[in-house]
C-alpha positions in Angstrom: 17.6 29.4 31.2 14.9 28.8 28.6 17.5 27.6 26.2 18.7 25.0 28.7 15.1 23.8 29.2 14.7 23.4 25.4 17.8 21.2 25.4 16.3 19.0 28.1 13.0 18.7 26.1 14.9 17.9 23.0 16.8 15.2 24.9 13.6 13.7 26.2 11.9 13.7 22.8 14.9 12.1 21.1 15.0 9.3 23.7 11.2 8.7 23.3 11.7 8.5 19.5 14.5 6.0 19.8 12.5 3.9 22.2 9.5 3.9 19.9 11.8 3.0 17.0 13.3 0.1 18.9 9.9 -1.2 19.9 8.8 -1.1 16.2 12.0 -3.0 15.2 11.4 -5.8 17.8 7.7 -6.0 16.9 8.3 -6.3 13.2 11.0 -8.9 13.8 8.7 -10.9 16.1 5.8 -10.8 13.5 8.2 -12.1 10.9 9.3 -15.0 13.1 5.8 -15.8 14.1 4.9 -15.8 10.4 7.9 -18.0 9.6 6.9 -20.5 12.3 3.3 -20.7 11.0 4.5 -21.0 7.4 6.9 -23.8 8.2 4.2 -25.7 10.2 1.6 -25.5 7.4 4.2 -26.2 4.7 5.2 -29.5 6.5 1.5 -30.4 6.9 1.9 -30.3 10.7 -0.8 -27.7 10.8 -3.9 -27.1 8.8 -5.5 -23.7 8.0 -7.9 -24.1 10.9 -5.0 -24.3 13.3 -4.6 -20.5 13.1 -8.1 -20.1 14.7 -7.2 -22.5 17.5 -3.9 -20.7 18.1 -5.7 -17.3 18.3 -8.3 -18.7 20.7 -5.5 -20.3 22.8 -3.7 -17.0 23.1 -6.9 -15.1 23.9 -7.9 -17.5 26.7 -4.6 -18.5 28.2 -2.6 -15.3 27.6 -5.1 -12.3 27.4 -2.3 -9.9 28.1 -0.8 -10.7 24.6 -2.6 -8.3 22.3 -2.8 -8.3 18.5 -2.7 -12.1 17.8 -6.1 -12.6 16.3 -6.7 -15.1 13.5 -6.6 -12.2 11.0 -3.3 -10.8 12.3 -1.7 -14.3 12.5 -2.7 -14.8 8.8 -1.1 -11.4 8.0 2.1 -12.4 9.8 2.3 -15.6 7.7 1.6 -13.6 4.5 4.3 -11.0 5.6 6.9 -13.8 5.9 6.0 -15.6 2.7 5.7 -12.5 0.5 9.1 -11.2 1.6 11.2 -14.3 1.3 12.5 -13.3 -2.2 13.5 -9.9 -0.8 15.6 -11.4 2.0 17.1 -14.4 0.2 20.4 -12.5 -0.4 20.1 -10.2 2.6 19.1 -12.1 5.7 21.1 -14.6 7.8 19.8 -17.1 10.3 19.9 -15.8 13.8 21.9 -17.4 16.5 21.7 -17.4 20.3 18.9 -18.0 22.6 17.8 -14.4 22.7 16.8 -14.5 19.0 14.5 -17.5 19.5 10.7 -16.9 19.9 10.6 -19.4 22.8 13.7 -20.6 24.5 12.7 -24.2 24.6 12.4 -24.4 20.8 15.5 -26.0 19.3 15.2 -24.4 15.9 16.3 -20.9 15.1 14.5 -18.1 13.2 15.5 -15.5 10.7 16.5 -12.2 12.2 15.4 -9.2 10.1 16.4 -6.4 12.5 19.1 -5.2 10.2 16.9 -5.0 7.1 14.7 -2.3 5.6 11.6 -4.3 6.6 11.9 -3.0 10.2 12.2 0.6 9.0 8.5 1.0 8.5 5.5 0.2 10.7 3.2 -2.8 10.6 0.5 -0.6 9.1 2.9 0.1 6.2 3.4 -3.6 5.6 -0.4 -4.3 5.7 -0.8 -1.6 3.1 2.0 -3.0 0.9 0.6 -6.6 1.2 -2.9 -5.4 0.4 -2.4 -2.9 -2.4 0.6 -4.0 -4.4 0.5 -6.6 -7.1 4.1 -7.9 -7.2 7.2 -8.3 -5.1 9.0 -5.7 -7.3 6.2 -3.2 -6.8 6.1 -3.8 -3.0 9.9 -3.4 -2.7 9.8 -0.2 -4.7 7.2 1.4 -2.3 9.1 0.0 0.7 12.3 1.6 -0.3 10.5 4.9 -1.2 8.7 4.9 2.2 12.0 4.5 4.1 13.8 7.0 1.9 11.0 9.7 2.0 9.7 8.8 5.5 6.2 8.4 4.1 3.2 8.1 6.4 0.8 5.3 5.7 -1.6 7.8 4.1 1.1 9.1 1.8 2.1 5.6 0.9 -1.5 4.8 0.0 -1.7 7.9 -2.1 1.4 7.1 -4.1 0.2 3.6 -4.8 -3.2 4.9 -5.9 -1.4 7.4 -8.2 0.4 4.5 -9.9 3.8 5.9 -9.2 5.5 2.5 -9.7 3.9 2.0 -13.2 4.7 5.6 -14.2 8.4 5.3 -13.2 8.7 1.9 -15.0 7.2 3.3 -18.1 9.5 6.2 -18.1 6.7 8.7 -17.6 8.2 10.0 -14.4 11.6 10.0 -12.7 11.8 8.0 -9.5 11.9 10.3 -6.5 15.5 11.1 -5.4 16.5 11.4 -1.8 18.2 14.5 -0.3 21.5 12.7 0.1 21.6 11.8 -3.6 20.4 15.0 -5.2 23.1 17.4 -3.9 22.2 20.8 -5.5 21.2 19.6 -9.0 17.8 21.2 -9.7 17.1 19.0 -12.7 17.5 15.9 -10.5 15.4 17.3 -7.8 12.2 18.4 -9.6 10.0 15.8 -11.2 9.0 16.5 -14.8 5.4 15.5 -14.2 3.1 15.9 -11.2 -0.2 14.2 -10.4 -2.7 16.6 -8.8 -5.6 14.2 -8.6 -6.3 15.3 -5.0 -7.5 18.7 -6.3 -10.7 17.4 -7.8 -10.7 20.1 -10.5 -13.2 20.1 -13.4 -11.8 19.4 -16.9 -12.2 23.1 -17.8 -10.5 25.3 -15.2 -8.3 28.4 -15.3 -5.1 29.3 -13.6 -7.0 31.0 -10.7 -9.0 27.8 -10.0 -5.8 25.8 -10.1 -3.9 28.1 -7.7 -6.8 28.3 -5.2 -7.2 24.5 -5.3 -3.5 24.0 -4.6 -3.6 26.4 -1.7 -6.6 24.5 -0.2 -4.6 21.3 -0.5 -1.2 22.7 0.2 -0.1 19.8 2.3 -0.8 17.2 -0.4 0.7 19.5 -3.0 4.0 19.7 -1.0 4.0 15.9 -0.7 3.6 15.6 -4.4 6.5 18.0 -5.0 8.8 16.1 -2.6 10.7 16.8 0.6 12.3 20.2 1.3 9.7 22.7 0.2 8.4 25.4 2.5 5.4 27.5 1.3 6.1 31.3 1.1 3.0 32.8 -0.5 0.2 32.9 -3.1 0.2 35.7 -5.7 3.5 36.8 -4.3 4.0 40.5 -5.2 7.2 41.9 -6.7 7.4 45.5 -7.7 9.5 46.6 -10.7 9.5 50.1 -12.1 6.7 51.1 -9.9 4.4 48.3 -11.2 3.2 45.4 -9.2 3.5 41.9 -10.6 2.2 38.7 -9.0 3.8 35.3 -9.0 1.3 32.4 -8.7 3.1 30.5 -6.0 6.5 30.9 -4.3 8.2 28.3 -2.2 11.6 28.0 -0.5 13.6 24.9 -0.8 15.8 24.1 2.2 18.2 21.8 0.5 18.9 24.1 -2.5 18.6 27.2 -0.4 16.7 29.2 -3.0 13.3 30.5 -3.8 11.2 28.5 -6.2 8.6 30.3 -8.3 5.6 28.4 -9.8 3.9 29.8 -12.9 0.6 27.9 -13.5 -0.8 27.5 -17.0 -3.9 25.5 -17.9 -3.0 25.4 -21.6 -0.2 23.7 -23.6 3.3 25.1 -23.3 3.9 28.4 -25.2 7.4 29.8 -25.7 6.4 33.2 -24.3 5.8 31.7 -20.9 9.5 31.3 -20.5 10.1 35.1 -20.8 7.5 35.9 -18.2 8.9 33.3 -15.8 12.5 34.6 -16.3 11.3 38.1 -15.5 9.8 36.8 -12.3 13.1 35.1 -11.4 15.1 38.2 -12.0 12.7 40.2 -9.9 12.9 37.6 -7.0 16.7 37.6 -7.2 16.9 41.4 -7.1 14.1 42.1 -4.6 13.7 39.1 -2.4 16.8 36.8 -2.5 19.1 37.1 0.5 22.9 37.2 0.2 23.5 33.6 1.2 20.9 32.1 -1.0 21.3 30.6 -4.5 19.6 32.1 -7.6 15.9 31.4 -7.7 14.4 28.5 -9.6 11.4 28.6 -11.9 8.9 25.8 -12.5 6.3 26.2 -15.2 3.3 23.9 -14.8 1.6 23.4 -18.1 -1.3 21.1 -19.1 0.9 19.5 -21.7 4.2 20.1 -23.5 5.9 19.6 -26.8 9.5 18.5 -26.3 10.7 20.3 -29.5 9.0 23.5 -28.6 10.4 23.4 -25.1 13.9 22.7 -26.4 13.8 25.8 -28.7 12.3 28.0 -26.0 14.9 27.2 -23.3 17.9 26.8 -25.6 19.0 30.4 -25.0 17.6 30.8 -21.5 20.0 31.1 -18.6 17.5 30.6 -15.9 17.2 27.2 -14.2 13.6 26.8 -15.4 11.9 23.5 -15.3 9.1 22.8 -17.7 6.7 20.5 -16.1 3.4 18.9 -16.9 0.6 18.5 -14.4 -2.2 16.1 -14.5 -5.5 16.8 -12.6 -6.7 13.3 -12.9 -5.1 10.0 -12.1 -3.7 8.0 -15.1 -5.7 4.8 -15.7 -3.8 2.3 -13.5 -5.0 -0.7 -15.5 -3.9 0.9 -18.8 -0.5 1.6 -17.2 -0.1 -1.9 -16.0 -1.0 -3.2 -19.4 1.6 -1.0 -21.1 4.1 -2.0 -18.5 3.4 -5.7 -19.2 3.7 -5.1 -22.9 7.0 -3.3 -22.4 8.5 -6.2 -20.4 7.4 -8.6 -23.1 9.2 -6.5 -25.7 12.4 -6.5 -23.6 12.2 -10.3 -23.1 
């Protein structure tokens, strides 16, 4: 009987989610069309900038039941339309039919964006994109990433603050890959650099400080890693030959269906780190891995790495070990933007 109740609850929640999703689609489409109307009126000199204040007061006095149409929000709707025109030039089509007009008595028709990515995020996402990105390309990058990874507004803001767009463009980091595209390729899944600015660690810290800081901020850490990780334990114990060994952090990855061991090092990469991590992976596979699971994956987080040293170290290693760098402080965004600008100039 309980199982049947659970099915009913699931049905209710699914219906509520779909209803909320449809409400968001209609709202974003409406805000676009209001922005389009305002933009066209001002562009044709039919309206002045002060008209938005008059419109907001008219709605407030004559239609108080209509919420959210303040002067500030009307300006944002206009900005939303004008800033996204390049994105929709090849994707959108003019709507047709009376149901797609803002007011039935208006003779002109408005752009329908209900089949675009723009309606796949919330209005708060769009306000963040308009306020915190510097170009249409950067905004579109974060829009696609938010849809792909189902980012909250807070996570979107954190990725923008961490200069993810600039780092990807400069080749310092791979663009995050969605579950549908990665399949079971570990090297496509794991980023080769992580930004752990949320830890607020001092410059001189040891592995214990790093591990404890990660545990305190485990939610943000998982967000930085990407989707699919589930936390298993800190200082995870494996016993071999009667001796206990402790792995810094162990996760399970749902898509890969394997355990993921993290070895934390606050120094530059050293070849001997590989042997220790391989030992841990072998112990996990023999002592903890279940029959249906794939071989465990190891990730070595070092303060920095030398590509040639890494190549020599892992050349004979059979374990799917990923050598990764971590950064405890954000890269300088202005410097990254400058480098990105210089890179584009070279290409041109």
